[in-house]
VMD Tcl script that draws the C-alpha trace (Angstrom):
set ca {
  {97.34 96.98 62.05}
  {95.45 95.71 65.49}
  {92.70 93.85 64.40}
  {88.83 94.74 65.24}
  {88.81 91.32 67.00}
  {91.30 92.60 69.33}
  {90.01 96.18 70.33}
  {86.64 94.45 71.37}
  {88.87 92.28 73.52}
  {90.62 95.37 75.00}
  {87.10 96.88 75.44}
  {85.83 93.70 77.20}
  {88.96 93.74 79.51}
  {88.42 97.19 80.56}
  {85.03 96.65 81.39}
  {85.80 93.53 83.25}
  {88.57 95.14 85.67}
  {85.84 97.77 86.19}
  {83.24 95.20 87.13}
  {85.45 93.14 88.97}
  {86.53 96.02 91.39}
  {90.11 95.34 90.19}
  {90.15 99.49 89.14}
  {87.79 102.11 89.68}
  {87.66 103.55 86.55}
  {90.26 104.05 83.41}
  {90.43 105.73 80.19}
  {92.54 103.94 77.51}
  {93.52 105.61 74.31}
  {95.24 103.61 71.57}
  {96.74 105.43 68.39}
  {98.92 104.19 65.25}
  {100.95 106.53 62.77}
  {99.48 109.23 64.87}
  {95.89 108.56 64.30}
  {93.56 107.54 67.40}
  {92.24 104.41 66.72}
  {90.52 103.75 70.20}
  {89.49 105.49 73.06}
  {87.42 104.06 75.85}
  {86.59 105.44 79.28}
  {84.81 103.11 81.74}
  {84.09 103.48 85.43}
  {81.34 102.15 87.86}
  {80.21 105.40 89.53}
  {82.64 108.55 89.77}
  {79.46 110.39 91.15}
  {80.43 114.28 91.36}
  {83.75 113.57 90.36}
  {82.46 112.07 86.68}
  {83.07 115.21 84.76}
  {86.39 115.97 86.01}
  {89.21 115.29 83.55}
  {92.87 116.05 85.16}
  {95.00 113.28 86.58}
  {97.88 113.24 88.99}
  {100.13 111.31 86.37}
  {103.03 110.91 89.47}
  {106.39 109.28 87.56}
  {105.23 109.80 84.15}
  {106.30 113.12 84.51}
  {109.73 112.04 84.65}
  {109.90 111.28 80.51}
  {108.74 114.76 80.24}
  {111.53 116.10 82.39}
  {113.79 113.92 80.69}
  {113.12 115.27 77.43}
  {112.88 119.26 78.44}
  {116.52 117.96 80.08}
  {117.60 117.28 76.43}
  {116.53 120.34 74.74}
  {117.96 122.36 77.57}
  {121.51 121.06 77.46}
  {121.25 121.20 73.69}
  {120.14 125.06 74.19}
  {122.79 125.80 76.71}
  {125.57 124.06 74.94}
  {125.74 121.62 77.67}
  {127.50 118.03 77.39}
  {125.51 115.15 78.31}
  {128.42 113.84 79.99}
  {129.20 117.21 82.06}
  {129.41 116.53 86.11}
  {126.27 118.28 87.62}
  {128.53 120.32 89.95}
  {129.29 122.85 87.16}
  {125.86 124.18 87.27}
  {124.75 123.38 91.14}
  {126.88 123.46 94.51}
  {126.72 120.38 96.70}
  {128.01 117.59 94.48}
  {131.98 117.96 94.54}
  {132.17 115.86 97.49}
  {129.71 113.25 96.92}
  {129.88 110.03 99.63}
  {128.71 106.30 98.98}
  {127.13 105.05 102.13}
  {128.46 101.32 102.24}
  {128.71 98.72 105.17}
  {128.63 101.47 107.35}
  {131.27 103.22 105.90}
  {130.87 106.59 103.62}
  {133.20 106.45 100.94}
  {134.15 108.93 98.28}
  {132.16 108.79 95.21}
  {134.67 107.01 92.39}
  {132.96 110.02 89.94}
  {131.16 112.58 89.73}
  {127.72 112.27 89.02}
  {126.74 113.66 85.32}
  {123.54 114.53 83.53}
  {123.38 111.33 81.76}
  {123.73 109.50 85.19}
  {120.76 111.36 86.29}
  {118.73 110.72 82.88}
  {119.31 106.96 83.75}
  {118.91 106.53 87.19}
  {122.68 105.70 87.66}
  {123.53 108.44 89.74}
  {123.58 106.73 93.17}
  {120.76 108.83 94.16}
  {117.41 107.17 95.38}
  {113.92 107.37 97.13}
  {114.22 106.27 100.71}
  {110.58 104.50 100.03}
  {108.82 103.91 103.33}
  {109.88 100.16 104.53}
  {106.25 99.12 104.14}
  {106.82 99.51 100.45}
  {110.26 97.71 100.25}
  {108.29 94.53 99.20}
  {107.61 96.41 95.73}
  {110.34 98.76 95.51}
  {112.63 97.31 97.73}
  {114.56 100.62 99.09}
  {116.43 98.82 101.54}
  {119.99 100.14 100.86}
  {121.78 101.91 103.65}
  {121.43 105.34 101.97}
  {117.37 104.83 102.10}
  {117.32 104.69 105.54}
  {118.81 107.84 105.92}
  {116.56 109.37 103.19}
  {113.60 107.75 105.59}
  {115.20 109.58 108.30}
  {114.78 113.26 107.18}
  {111.55 112.38 105.18}
  {112.76 113.55 101.89}
  {110.43 111.82 99.36}
  {107.37 113.04 101.91}
  {108.60 116.52 101.85}
  {108.63 116.45 97.95}
  {105.41 114.70 97.57}
  {103.75 117.34 99.67}
  {105.48 120.01 98.60}
  {106.78 121.64 102.08}
  {110.42 122.47 100.85}
  {111.10 124.77 97.67}
  {114.00 123.81 95.36}
  {116.64 125.34 97.36}
  {115.86 123.54 100.54}
  {115.56 120.07 98.22}
  {119.19 121.30 97.07}
  {120.57 121.19 100.59}
  {119.26 118.37 101.56}
  {119.84 115.57 98.53}
  {123.09 117.18 98.15}
  {124.04 116.08 101.76}
  {122.76 112.70 101.81}
  {124.79 109.88 100.55}
  {124.51 107.77 97.72}
  {123.24 104.22 97.25}
  {125.95 103.42 94.77}
  {128.76 104.82 92.96}
  {127.75 106.92 90.15}
  {127.71 104.89 86.80}
  {127.42 101.50 88.82}
  {124.34 100.23 88.84}
  {120.63 101.31 88.01}
  {118.63 102.68 90.81}
  {115.47 104.36 90.93}
  {115.69 107.50 92.90}
  {115.05 111.17 93.12}
  {117.50 111.57 90.38}
  {114.71 113.49 88.00}
  {113.47 115.62 90.92}
  {117.25 116.77 90.77}
  {117.28 117.24 87.26}
  {114.22 119.78 87.21}
  {116.07 121.81 90.03}
  {118.97 122.06 87.83}
  {116.91 123.44 84.87}
  {115.66 126.01 87.12}
  {119.01 127.03 87.70}
  {120.40 126.73 84.31}
  {117.10 128.81 82.84}
  {116.67 130.84 86.28}
  {113.01 130.41 85.48}
  {110.03 128.02 87.43}
  {109.74 124.51 86.11}
  {106.33 125.00 85.30}
  {107.71 128.08 83.21}
  {110.41 126.07 81.21}
  {108.38 123.20 80.30}
  {105.48 125.63 78.89}
  {108.22 127.49 76.92}
  {110.56 124.50 75.59}
  {107.59 121.80 75.06}
  {104.14 122.07 76.09}
  {103.17 125.32 74.02}
  {104.67 123.78 70.99}
  {102.84 120.65 71.51}
  {99.48 122.31 72.74}
  {99.47 120.30 75.80}
  {97.24 123.12 77.37}
  {95.85 120.66 80.32}
  {99.70 119.56 81.75}
  {101.01 121.69 84.42}
  {102.34 122.05 88.02}
  {98.91 122.31 89.76}
  {98.21 125.31 92.57}
  {95.28 126.14 94.78}
  {93.17 127.31 92.05}
  {93.45 124.45 90.19}
  {90.02 122.40 89.47}
  {88.63 119.28 88.10}
  {91.29 116.93 89.80}
  {90.10 112.99 89.59}
  {90.75 111.81 93.15}
  {92.86 109.20 94.21}
  {91.59 105.93 94.91}
  {93.11 103.12 97.56}
  {92.59 99.79 96.91}
  {91.13 97.77 99.80}
  {91.65 94.25 100.15}
  {90.20 91.66 99.16}
  {88.36 93.76 96.29}
  {87.25 97.25 95.96}
  {88.91 100.52 96.73}
  {87.74 103.97 98.55}
  {88.36 107.71 98.02}
  {91.19 109.35 99.36}
  {89.60 112.54 100.61}
  {90.87 115.65 99.51}
  {93.06 114.15 96.56}
  {90.60 116.23 94.09}
  {91.98 119.53 95.09}
  {95.41 121.16 96.01}
  {95.26 121.88 99.27}
  {98.44 123.58 100.08}
  {100.65 126.27 98.08}
  {103.09 124.21 96.00}
  {106.61 125.02 97.00}
  {108.26 122.74 94.88}
  {107.53 121.71 91.34}
  {108.87 117.99 91.19}
  {110.17 116.95 87.98}
  {110.14 113.39 89.15}
  {106.03 113.08 89.63}
  {104.43 116.41 90.11}
  {102.41 117.04 87.11}
  {98.77 116.99 86.11}
  {97.71 116.05 82.86}
  {95.28 114.31 80.62}
  {95.36 110.90 78.77}
  {94.99 113.04 75.36}
  {97.72 115.51 76.36}
  {100.03 112.67 77.43}
  {99.41 111.01 73.87}
  {100.23 114.00 72.17}
  {103.87 113.69 74.14}
  {104.11 110.08 73.37}
  {103.12 110.75 69.71}
  {105.95 113.10 69.44}
  {108.73 110.87 71.24}
  {107.59 108.29 68.40}
  {107.34 111.03 65.33}
  {109.07 114.13 66.31}
  {109.03 117.32 64.01}
  {112.55 118.09 63.10}
  {111.81 121.96 62.61}
  {111.23 122.07 66.24}
  {113.67 119.54 67.59}
  {116.75 117.46 65.57}
  {116.43 113.45 65.43}
  {119.65 113.41 67.01}
  {118.21 114.70 70.12}
  {115.26 112.93 70.90}
  {116.78 109.75 69.60}
  {118.60 109.57 72.92}
  {115.36 108.72 74.53}
  {114.77 106.17 71.95}
  {117.88 103.71 72.55}
  {119.41 101.89 75.62}
  {122.02 103.91 77.50}
  {122.83 101.81 79.84}
  {125.00 98.91 79.76}
  {122.71 95.49 79.50}
  {119.80 95.61 81.42}
  {118.71 96.42 84.71}
  {119.27 93.17 86.17}
  {122.41 93.31 85.55}
  {122.93 96.87 86.80}
  {120.90 96.43 90.15}
  {121.69 93.88 93.10}
  {118.04 93.72 93.48}
  {117.46 96.19 96.60}
  {115.92 98.85 94.45}
  {114.33 97.80 91.37}
  {110.71 96.91 90.25}
  {109.37 94.65 87.97}
  {105.30 94.95 86.48}
  {106.89 94.83 82.77}
  {108.56 98.24 83.29}
  {112.01 97.14 84.83}
  {114.13 93.84 85.23}
  {115.95 91.40 83.08}
  {115.57 92.28 79.48}
  {114.95 95.74 80.02}
  {117.45 98.25 79.53}
  {116.49 102.41 80.45}
  {117.00 105.10 77.72}
  {117.39 108.92 78.44}
  {113.70 108.73 80.42}
  {112.02 105.75 79.26}
  {112.74 101.47 79.89}
  {113.30 99.84 76.49}
  {112.67 95.97 76.02}
  {116.37 95.13 74.65}
  {115.53 90.99 74.99}
  {112.62 89.69 74.03}
  {113.62 86.03 74.71}
  {113.58 86.79 78.75}
  {111.04 89.11 79.72}
  {107.88 87.42 80.73}
  {105.45 88.99 78.66}
  {104.85 89.61 75.05}
  {106.50 92.93 73.87}
  {108.39 93.90 70.28}
  {112.08 95.18 70.54}
  {112.84 98.60 71.87}
  {109.27 99.08 73.23}
  {109.50 101.96 75.58}
  {107.45 102.47 78.23}
  {106.92 103.99 81.81}
  {104.33 104.68 84.42}
  {102.86 106.57 87.49}
  {102.45 105.68 90.84}
  {98.43 106.11 90.89}
  {98.35 103.53 87.70}
  {98.74 106.01 84.98}
  {100.70 103.90 82.19}
  {102.28 104.40 78.80}
  {104.06 102.72 76.31}
  {105.57 103.53 72.57}
  {105.96 100.56 70.26}
  {108.55 101.92 67.98}
  {108.18 98.76 65.62}
  {104.26 99.41 64.77}
  {104.63 103.02 65.31}
  {101.66 102.52 67.89}
  {101.24 104.39 71.34}
  {99.32 103.28 74.16}
  {98.12 104.94 77.28}
  {95.98 103.94 80.32}
  {94.99 106.28 82.97}
  {93.37 105.68 86.27}
  {93.86 106.93 90.05}
  {94.35 104.15 92.17}
  {97.14 103.09 94.61}
  {99.22 101.34 95.38}
  {100.79 100.69 91.68}
  {101.57 96.99 90.64}
  {99.15 95.07 92.80}
  {97.31 94.36 89.70}
  {99.65 93.95 86.80}
  {97.50 95.51 84.09}
  {100.41 96.34 81.92}
  {101.21 92.67 81.39}
  {97.73 91.87 80.89}
  {97.32 94.31 78.26}
  {100.49 93.79 76.44}
  {99.84 89.93 76.12}
  {96.14 90.78 74.95}
  {97.51 93.06 72.20}
  {100.56 91.30 71.32}
  {98.85 88.00 70.87}
  {96.99 89.27 68.12}
  {98.77 87.59 65.05}
  {98.40 90.26 62.89}
  {100.37 92.48 65.27}
  {103.73 91.07 66.31}
}
mol new
graphics top color blue
foreach p $ca { graphics top sphere $p radius 0.5 }
foreach p [lrange $ca 0 end-1] q [lrange $ca 1 end] { graphics top cylinder $p $q radius 0.2 }
display resetview
């Protein structure tokens, strides 16, 4: 068990990062054995937004999409190693762009490739983000040319248009050859819609949210209220509200399985606890265990050439990837304190979660601040928590 002294240190840390203008606000929830043991919300001045409770969780959407994918594949008896071309058109003749040459992909993209970000699909991050996410492959440049990332972030295209665009773009790597962060999970969301013939929001509700009573997790629409605004870091200290981020301005055409959900810290905690302690009458352990063991050969440092992977305690040397989460596979080479097999992921507006399988422990910290990673909250908190001699 975490000692009261460590909980006091967490509370002090949270107050300090708020006081020092490192974050405008944050909610930390900690549970063990499915019991909430710590819950604190700190802020300086949210003003009119103080009672808003809905967060844009960004890439924390991905683990949810991954779990629902496993549920649907099992339900429809689709093998995880089947090629996705069996369900969607456009991926029969995928090309890999390398050294200015379009090569035939050496293998088909499978569902397993999408779930592990080894499909070769990339993101096309803006060049200004390359210092963080290093999206500088030749394929990334073509993604930027068609502005696909902005189009899914603003929901200015629909699922069919997304499928048309991504199926014609080249891959950054041959499927299965490297871990490379990209739009694989967005593609999974579109594939789920094809399989089920339903919008992704309905699939998530029917297959997961209703069972877990995640009533505050959904894809937003024009009527969505109580969204906490997103803040932007202003250097050297401080931040400012990004105007309009407390509302949905345009009709949502694309429900992004890679980053489109709204949620609350409490709802996401339910999801994480379900991953940790699944209920076999709802979902077999065999299915959910696929999200709890490493599914790539080695770690992300081995699989990536450094052009498109990030650190911040979520990816890199000593860290592998399951069907949905990063996982600690070698404690001796990660540069922070952590138990083996710890699962984690985060969203770009600093929504952070981890699942400690050894101690049956779930941690979430939700804020709304960009850019992600300027302050490494996760490493600081993991070092604080796992320095507790009673919790190692």
